C-alpha positions as CSV (number, residue, x, y, z in Angstrom):
1,X,-31.4,35.1,-1.0
2,X,-28.4,32.9,-1.5
3,X,-27.4,34.8,-4.7
4,X,-27.6,38.1,-2.8
5,X,-25.5,36.7,0.1
6,X,-23.0,35.4,-2.4
7,X,-22.7,38.8,-4.1
8,X,-22.2,40.5,-0.7
9,X,-19.7,37.9,0.4
10,X,-17.7,38.4,-2.8
11,X,-17.8,42.2,-2.4
12,X,-16.6,42.0,1.2
13,X,-13.8,39.6,0.3
14,X,-12.7,42.0,-2.4
15,X,-12.9,45.1,-0.3
16,X,-10.8,43.4,2.4
17,X,-8.2,41.7,0.2
18,X,-5.4,41.6,2.7
19,X,-7.3,39.7,5.5
20,X,-9.0,37.5,2.9
21,X,-5.7,36.4,1.4
22,X,-4.2,35.8,4.8
23,X,-7.3,33.6,5.7
24,X,-7.2,31.7,2.5
25,X,-3.4,31.1,2.6
26,X,-3.4,30.0,6.3
27,X,-6.3,27.6,5.9
28,X,-4.9,26.3,2.5
29,X,-1.5,25.6,3.9
30,X,-3.0,23.8,6.9
31,X,-5.4,21.7,4.6
32,X,-2.6,20.9,2.2
33,X,-0.3,19.7,5.0
34,X,-3.1,17.6,6.5
35,X,-3.9,16.1,3.1
36,X,-0.3,15.1,2.4
37,X,0.0,13.5,5.8
38,X,-3.3,11.6,5.4
39,X,-2.3,10.5,1.9
40,X,0.8,9.0,3.4
41,X,-1.2,7.3,6.2
42,X,-3.7,5.9,3.7
43,X,-0.8,4.5,1.5
44,X,0.8,2.8,4.5
45,X,-2.5,1.5,5.9
46,X,-3.4,-0.1,2.6
47,X,-0.2,-2.1,2.3
48,X,-1.0,-5.5,0.7
49,X,-4.8,-4.8,0.9
50,X,-5.3,-4.1,-2.9
51,X,-6.1,-7.7,-3.8
52,X,-9.4,-9.4,-3.5
53,X,-9.8,-11.4,-0.3
54,X,-6.5,-9.9,1.1
55,X,-7.9,-10.6,4.6
56,X,-7.4,-14.3,3.8
57,X,-3.8,-14.1,2.7
58,X,-1.2,-15.0,5.4
59,X,2.6,-15.4,5.5
60,X,4.3,-18.3,7.1
61,X,6.6,-17.1,9.8
62,X,9.4,-18.9,11.7
63,X,10.2,-18.6,15.4
64,X,13.8,-19.5,16.2
65,X,13.7,-21.6,19.4
66,X,16.7,-22.5,21.5
67,X,17.3,-25.8,23.4
68,X,15.5,-24.4,26.5
69,X,12.4,-23.6,24.5
70,X,12.9,-19.8,24.5
71,X,12.1,-17.9,21.3
72,X,15.2,-16.0,20.2
73,X,13.7,-14.2,17.2
74,X,11.0,-14.3,14.5
75,X,11.5,-14.0,10.7
76,X,9.3,-14.1,7.6
77,X,11.5,-16.7,6.0
78,X,10.9,-20.5,5.7
79,X,12.5,-23.6,4.3
80,X,11.6,-24.8,0.8
81,X,10.1,-28.0,2.3
82,X,7.3,-26.6,4.5
83,X,4.9,-25.6,1.7
84,X,4.2,-29.1,0.6
85,X,3.6,-30.3,4.2
86,X,1.2,-27.4,5.0
87,X,-0.7,-28.2,1.8
88,X,-1.1,-31.9,2.9
89,X,-1.8,-31.4,6.6
90,X,-4.0,-28.3,6.7
91,X,-7.1,-28.5,4.6
92,X,-8.1,-24.8,5.3
93,X,-5.3,-23.7,3.1
94,X,-6.7,-23.1,-0.4
95,X,-3.5,-22.0,-2.1
96,X,0.2,-21.9,-1.1
97,X,3.3,-20.5,-2.8
98,X,7.0,-20.4,-2.2
99,X,8.6,-17.1,-3.2
100,X,12.3,-16.5,-4.0
101,X,13.6,-13.0,-3.8
102,X,16.2,-12.9,-6.5
103,X,16.9,-9.2,-6.6
104,X,17.8,-7.6,-9.9
105,X,18.5,-10.1,-12.7
106,X,19.2,-9.7,-16.4
107,X,16.3,-10.0,-18.9
108,X,16.8,-9.3,-22.6
109,X,15.0,-9.1,-25.9
110,X,17.5,-9.0,-28.8
111,X,19.5,-5.8,-28.2
112,X,17.5,-4.6,-25.3
113,X,18.7,-5.9,-22.0
114,X,17.8,-4.7,-18.5
115,X,18.5,-5.6,-14.9
116,X,15.2,-5.7,-13.2
117,X,13.5,-7.1,-10.1
118,X,12.7,-10.7,-10.4
119,X,11.0,-13.5,-8.4
120,X,10.4,-17.3,-8.6
121,X,7.1,-18.6,-7.3
122,X,4.7,-21.5,-7.4
123,X,1.7,-21.2,-9.8
124,X,-0.6,-20.7,-6.8
125,X,0.8,-17.2,-6.4
126,X,-1.6,-16.1,-9.2
127,X,-4.5,-17.5,-7.1
128,X,-3.3,-15.8,-3.9
129,X,-2.8,-12.3,-5.3
130,X,-5.1,-12.4,-8.4
131,X,-3.0,-9.9,-10.3
132,X,-4.9,-8.0,-13.0
133,X,-4.0,-9.7,-16.3
134,X,-3.8,-7.6,-19.4
135,X,-2.9,-10.6,-21.5
136,X,-2.6,-14.3,-20.9
137,X,-4.4,-16.8,-18.7
138,X,-3.7,-16.6,-15.0
139,X,-4.7,-20.3,-14.6
140,X,-1.9,-21.5,-16.8
141,X,0.6,-18.7,-17.0
142,X,3.2,-20.3,-14.7
143,X,2.5,-24.0,-15.4
144,X,5.4,-24.6,-17.7
145,X,9.1,-24.2,-16.6
146,X,10.2,-21.9,-19.4
147,X,7.5,-19.2,-18.9
148,X,7.6,-15.8,-17.6
149,X,5.0,-13.1,-16.5
150,X,5.9,-9.5,-17.1
151,X,4.5,-6.4,-15.6
152,X,3.0,-3.8,-18.1
153,X,6.0,-1.5,-17.6
154,X,8.5,-4.3,-18.2
155,X,6.6,-5.4,-21.3
156,X,6.8,-1.9,-22.8
157,X,10.5,-1.7,-21.9
158,X,11.3,-4.9,-23.8
159,X,8.8,-4.4,-26.6
160,X,7.9,-0.8,-27.5
161,X,4.3,-1.6,-28.3
162,X,3.9,-3.6,-25.1
163,X,2.7,-6.6,-27.2
164,X,4.9,-9.2,-25.5
165,X,2.5,-12.2,-25.2
166,X,4.0,-15.5,-26.6
167,X,7.2,-13.8,-27.5
168,X,10.6,-14.9,-26.3
169,X,13.0,-13.2,-23.8
170,X,16.4,-14.2,-22.6
171,X,16.9,-14.6,-18.8
172,X,20.4,-14.2,-17.3
173,X,21.9,-15.7,-20.5
174,X,20.8,-19.0,-19.1
175,X,17.4,-19.7,-20.6
176,X,15.0,-18.6,-23.3
177,X,11.6,-17.9,-21.8
178,X,8.1,-17.5,-23.4
179,X,6.0,-14.6,-22.2
180,X,2.8,-16.2,-21.0
181,X,1.2,-13.3,-19.2
182,X,1.3,-9.5,-18.8
183,X,-0.1,-7.9,-15.6
184,X,-0.8,-4.4,-14.5
185,X,2.2,-2.7,-12.7
186,X,2.1,-3.5,-9.1
187,X,1.4,-0.8,-6.6
188,X,4.4,0.4,-4.5
189,X,2.6,-0.5,-1.3
190,X,2.9,-4.2,-1.9
191,X,5.3,-6.5,-0.1
192,X,6.0,-8.8,-3.1
193,X,6.8,-6.5,-6.0
194,X,8.7,-7.6,-9.1
195,X,9.1,-6.6,-12.8
196,X,9.0,-10.2,-14.0
197,X,7.8,-13.4,-12.3
198,X,9.0,-17.0,-13.2
199,X,7.8,-20.4,-12.1
200,X,9.5,-22.3,-9.3
201,X,10.0,-25.2,-11.6
202,X,12.4,-23.1,-13.6
203,X,14.3,-22.3,-10.4
204,X,14.7,-26.0,-9.8
205,X,15.8,-26.6,-13.4
206,X,18.5,-24.0,-13.2
207,X,19.6,-24.8,-9.6
208,X,19.5,-28.5,-8.9
209,X,20.0,-28.1,-5.2
210,X,16.6,-26.3,-4.9
211,X,14.9,-29.6,-5.6
212,X,16.2,-31.1,-2.4
213,X,14.0,-30.3,0.7
214,X,16.1,-28.7,3.4
215,X,14.4,-27.9,6.7
216,X,17.3,-25.9,8.0
217,X,17.7,-23.6,5.0
218,X,15.5,-20.4,5.7
219,X,16.0,-18.7,2.4
220,X,12.5,-18.3,1.0
221,X,9.1,-16.8,1.8
222,X,5.9,-18.8,1.9
223,X,2.4,-17.2,1.5
224,X,-0.9,-19.0,1.8
225,X,-4.6,-18.2,1.3
226,X,-7.0,-19.8,3.7
227,X,-10.7,-20.3,3.2
228,X,-13.4,-18.0,4.7
229,X,-14.1,-20.4,7.6
230,X,-10.5,-20.9,8.6
231,X,-9.8,-20.9,12.4
232,X,-6.4,-19.2,12.5
233,X,-5.5,-20.1,16.2
234,X,-6.3,-23.8,15.3
235,X,-4.2,-23.7,12.2
236,X,-1.2,-22.2,14.2
237,X,-1.6,-24.9,16.8
238,X,-1.2,-27.5,14.0
239,X,1.7,-25.6,12.5
240,X,3.7,-25.2,15.7
241,X,5.2,-28.7,15.6
242,X,5.6,-29.1,11.8
243,X,9.3,-28.3,11.7
244,X,10.1,-30.5,14.8
245,X,8.1,-33.4,13.3
246,X,9.9,-33.3,9.9
247,X,13.4,-32.3,11.0
248,X,15.7,-34.3,13.2
249,X,17.8,-31.4,14.3
250,X,15.6,-28.2,14.4
251,X,13.5,-27.1,17.3
252,X,12.1,-24.0,15.5
253,X,8.3,-23.4,15.2
254,X,6.2,-22.0,12.4
255,X,2.9,-20.0,12.3
256,X,0.9,-17.9,9.9
257,X,0.5,-14.1,10.3
258,X,-1.8,-11.9,8.2
259,X,0.2,-10.5,5.3
260,X,-1.6,-7.1,5.3
261,X,-0.5,-6.7,9.0
262,X,3.2,-7.4,8.4
263,X,4.1,-3.9,7.3
264,X,2.7,-2.1,10.3
265,X,2.7,-4.8,12.9
266,X,5.9,-6.5,12.1
267,X,7.7,-6.2,15.3
268,X,7.8,-9.5,17.3
269,X,8.8,-10.4,20.9
270,X,8.6,-14.0,22.1
271,X,6.8,-15.0,18.9
272,X,4.0,-12.4,19.4
273,X,3.3,-9.2,17.4
274,X,4.0,-6.2,19.6
275,X,3.4,-3.4,17.1
276,X,5.9,-1.9,14.7
277,X,5.5,1.0,12.2
278,X,1.9,1.5,13.3
279,X,3.2,3.8,16.0
280,X,4.6,6.1,13.3
281,X,1.2,6.0,11.6
282,X,-0.5,7.1,14.8
283,X,2.0,9.9,15.1
284,X,1.3,11.1,11.6
285,X,-2.5,11.0,12.2
286,X,-2.2,13.1,15.3
287,X,0.1,15.5,13.5
288,X,-2.4,15.9,10.6
289,X,-5.3,16.5,13.0
290,X,-3.2,18.9,15.0
291,X,-2.2,21.0,12.0
292,X,-5.8,21.0,10.8
293,X,-7.0,22.1,14.3
294,X,-4.4,25.0,14.4
295,X,-5.5,26.1,10.9
296,X,-9.2,26.1,12.0
297,X,-8.4,28.1,15.2
298,X,-6.4,30.6,13.1
299,X,-9.3,30.9,10.6
300,X,-11.8,31.6,13.5
301,X,-9.4,34.1,15.1
302,X,-9.2,36.1,11.9
303,X,-13.0,36.1,11.7
304,X,-13.3,37.2,15.3
305,X,-10.7,40.0,14.6
306,X,-12.9,41.3,11.8
307,X,-16.1,41.3,13.9
308,X,-15.4,44.7,15.4
309,X,-14.9,46.3,12.0
310,X,-18.2,44.7,10.8
311,X,-20.2,45.9,13.9
312,X,-21.2,49.1,12.1
313,X,-22.4,47.2,9.1
314,X,-24.5,44.8,11.3
315,X,-26.0,47.8,13.1
316,X,-27.1,49.5,9.9
317,X,-28.7,46.3,8.6
318,X,-30.6,45.7,11.7
319,X,-31.9,49.3,11.6
320,X,-33.3,48.8,8.1
321,X,-35.0,45.6,9.2
322,X,-32.5,42.7,8.6
323,X,-33.4,39.6,10.7
324,X,-30.9,37.6,12.8
325,X,-31.3,34.7,10.5
326,X,-30.3,36.7,7.4
327,X,-27.2,38.1,9.1
328,X,-26.2,34.6,10.1
329,X,-26.8,33.4,6.6
330,X,-24.6,36.1,5.2
331,X,-21.6,35.5,7.5
332,X,-21.9,31.7,6.9
333,X,-21.9,32.3,3.2
334,X,-18.7,34.3,3.5
335,X,-17.0,31.6,5.7
336,X,-18.1,28.9,3.2
337,X,-16.8,30.8,0.3
338,X,-13.5,31.3,2.0
339,X,-13.3,27.7,2.9
340,X,-14.1,26.5,-0.7
341,X,-11.4,28.8,-2.1
342,X,-8.9,27.5,0.5
343,X,-9.8,23.9,-0.4
344,X,-9.2,24.6,-4.1
345,X,-5.8,26.3,-3.3
346,X,-4.9,23.4,-1.0
347,X,-5.5,20.9,-3.7
348,X,-3.3,22.9,-6.1
349,X,-0.6,23.0,-3.4
350,X,-0.8,19.3,-2.8
351,X,-0.5,18.6,-6.6
352,X,2.6,20.9,-6.8
353,X,4.3,19.4,-3.7
354,X,3.4,15.8,-4.2
355,X,6.4,14.9,-6.6
356,X,8.8,16.4,-4.0
357,X,7.0,14.6,-1.2
358,X,7.3,11.3,-3.2
359,X,11.0,11.8,-3.9
360,X,11.6,12.6,-0.2
361,X,10.0,9.4,1.0
362,X,10.7,7.3,-2.1
363,X,7.1,6.3,-2.5
364,X,4.4,6.9,-5.2
365,X,1.5,8.8,-3.7
366,X,-1.3,10.1,-5.9
367,X,-4.9,11.5,-5.5
368,X,-7.6,9.4,-7.2
369,X,-10.3,11.9,-7.9
370,X,-12.5,9.3,-9.4
371,X,-12.6,6.8,-6.6
372,X,-15.8,6.2,-4.9
């Protein structure tokens, strides 16, 4: 029965090519638009969620407090002194790392030299984000001052075969570093991206002033990973007075905020998150569903418009004994066939338009056909 209905459906679509093409194109464009928007929503929603136990990773935030006790603003920057105090006073913190955003710095291998994104961080950063190591040991990769971890792309840029482990590179014409690790390239929807990562101890060796704790110098980021049983409100109550207790001149306050929420819920008022880019995501979801709804309505309208033309066919089939169920089955087969063709065309359209969409938004979206 199904094979017969399929043959009839194919014949009808072929005999009414114009309406079939209009139906397919209309639904395919709607589906493609919806897919592109939902890909973008998925990309934004998964920011900083690619790592294991990402729900336990938090960023240390700072509230600027005036003499009257009013919060003037909130930033994701900290001093270089707070990490050690948090580690000592809050046992729920399993790992903590300071991160210095250096911007693009020079890294070279013989005649090949490039300006690429670099960062300094404490060794614990490899526990917090558990990057996927291609080569090297994540437990020791940042333990020595003159070490460096490269991304896979950076390793291939410096060494054509990508085999960079234990080889030497020159950093900013200041120090020769040994490659102690190579990790998979970081996804674009990560907050802390880099091309090469160096230990904080190297930062202190090259810049002596970094060694001195300074509670008033908010130049760095600090990220922590807490244990599964951590009580975040309790941790924040302990952290609130850390700066005041250790600084004789600052009234500022610190707290931790989930890193995976920073991208979409990063707007703060009076020290509290009040939303952020999540409003844009809601808008894109509504737009995607609206486009899909319009495409479906258009599809049904086209089917309804053809019903008068098909009335004679239905009458004849009923006369020769066709049942109601067989007629419904036939028309459903035609609709499913049109939908399947539209979906295939939509996927082709998405693949064609995706590079342009990525360039427009300066992101890297892709469809993973093998994901579960």
